[in-house]
C-alpha positions in Angstrom: 13.8 12.1 18.0 11.6 9.0 17.8 12.3 6.4 15.1 9.7 5.0 12.8 8.2 1.9 14.5 7.4 0.2 11.1 10.5 -1.1 9.5 11.5 -3.7 6.9 11.8 -7.1 8.4 13.2 -10.5 7.2 9.7 -12.1 7.5 8.4 -14.0 4.5 5.9 -12.2 2.4 4.7 -15.5 0.8 4.4 -17.1 4.2 2.4 -14.1 5.5 0.0 -14.1 2.6 -0.4 -17.9 2.7 -1.2 -17.6 6.5 -4.3 -15.4 5.9 -7.2 -17.5 7.2 -9.9 -15.9 5.1 -9.8 -17.5 1.7 -11.2 -14.4 -0.1 -9.0 -12.0 1.7 -6.0 -14.2 0.8 -7.0 -14.2 -2.9 -7.6 -10.4 -2.8 -4.2 -9.9 -1.2 -2.5 -11.8 -4.0 -4.3 -9.7 -6.6 -3.3 -6.4 -4.9 0.3 -7.7 -4.5 0.4 -8.3 -8.2 -0.9 -4.8 -8.9 1.8 -3.3 -6.6 4.6 -5.4 -8.1 3.6 -4.2 -11.6 3.4 -0.6 -10.5 6.7 -0.5 -8.7 8.7 -3.2 -10.4 9.9 -4.1 -6.9 9.7 -7.3 -4.9 7.5 -7.2 -1.8 9.0 -6.9 1.7 7.4 -7.2 5.1 7.2 -3.9 7.0 6.6 -4.9 10.6 4.7 -8.1 11.0 1.6 -7.4 9.0 2.3 -4.9 6.2 3.4 -5.9 2.7 5.3 -3.0 1.2 6.9 -2.2 -2.2 9.8 0.2 -2.9 11.3 2.6 -0.4 11.5 6.4 -0.2 13.2 8.7 2.2 11.2 11.5 3.9 12.3 14.5 5.9 9.9 16.8 7.7 10.5 20.4 8.5 10.6 19.3 12.2 13.8 17.4 11.3 12.2 14.0 11.7 13.3 11.7 8.8 13.2 8.1 7.8 12.5 5.5 5.2 9.1 4.1 4.3 7.4 2.0 1.6 6.3 3.7 -1.6 3.1 1.6 -1.5 1.8 -1.4 0.3 -1.2 -3.2 1.9 -2.3 -5.0 5.0 -5.1 -7.6 5.1 -6.6 -6.4 8.4 -9.6 -8.2 10.0 -12.0 -5.3 9.2 -10.8 -4.4 5.7 -8.0 -4.8 3.2 -5.9 -1.6 3.8 -4.1 -0.2 0.8 -1.5 2.4 1.5 -1.7 5.3 -1.0 1.2 7.3 0.4 0.5 10.7 -1.2 -3.1 10.7 0.1 -6.1 11.0 -2.1 -6.4 14.7 -3.0 -4.5 14.2 -6.2 -6.8 11.4 -7.4 -10.4 12.7 -7.2 -11.4 11.4 -10.6 -10.2 7.9 -9.9 -11.7 7.9 -6.4 -15.1 8.9 -7.9 -15.0 5.7 -10.1 -13.5 3.3 -7.6 -16.6 1.9 -5.9 -17.3 1.1 -2.2 -14.5 2.1 0.2 -13.5 4.3 3.2 -10.3 6.3 3.6 -8.0 7.6 6.2 -5.1 10.0 5.6 -3.2 7.6 3.4 -5.2 4.5 3.9 -7.8 3.1 1.5 -10.1 0.6 3.3 -11.8 -2.0 1.1 -14.0 -4.8 2.6 -13.4 -7.0 -0.4 -11.9 -6.4 -3.8 -15.2 -7.2 -5.5 -16.5 -3.9 -3.9 -14.3 -1.8 -6.2 -13.4 -1.6 -9.8 -10.1 -3.5 -10.0 -8.9 -1.6 -13.1 -9.5 1.7 -11.3 -7.7 0.4 -8.2 -4.7 -0.6 -10.4 -4.6 2.9 -11.9 -4.8 4.5 -8.5 -1.9 2.4 -7.2 0.1 3.2 -10.4 -0.7 6.9 -10.2 0.3 7.0 -6.5 3.6 5.3 -7.2 4.3 7.8 -10.0 3.5 10.7 -7.7 5.9 9.4 -5.1 8.7 9.0 -7.6 8.3 12.6 -8.7 8.3 13.9 -5.2 11.0 11.7 -3.6 14.0 9.7 -4.4 12.8 6.1 -4.4 14.5 2.7 -4.6 
């Protein structure tokens, strides 16, 4: 069975965020990092070389595949700031309606810049997502 490619590394979160070339994306990343730290009460860890993650949970699929992954996290990609909302978005319709300008994937929220969304709503979304994960999984 294939292992999860994205794992915790020893890379520096501070070094990674400080290395973001785009000044606005760097500032946005710091704000999102603070929201996630507040929601999880956990210190950030690098997952792979470009994802900042908070907390850990263990998943196990019916297929037998299992592993550990972050409870929430983000990655300052070139095209957009990607926020990982691990339970997906179906539980958060009311918040999503108030969020602002964004795109989504299965568990990815793509934001061009933080000023495109309501930061208070984003903070509530992250907090609600973390609470949902803690109800569904054992987290640490």
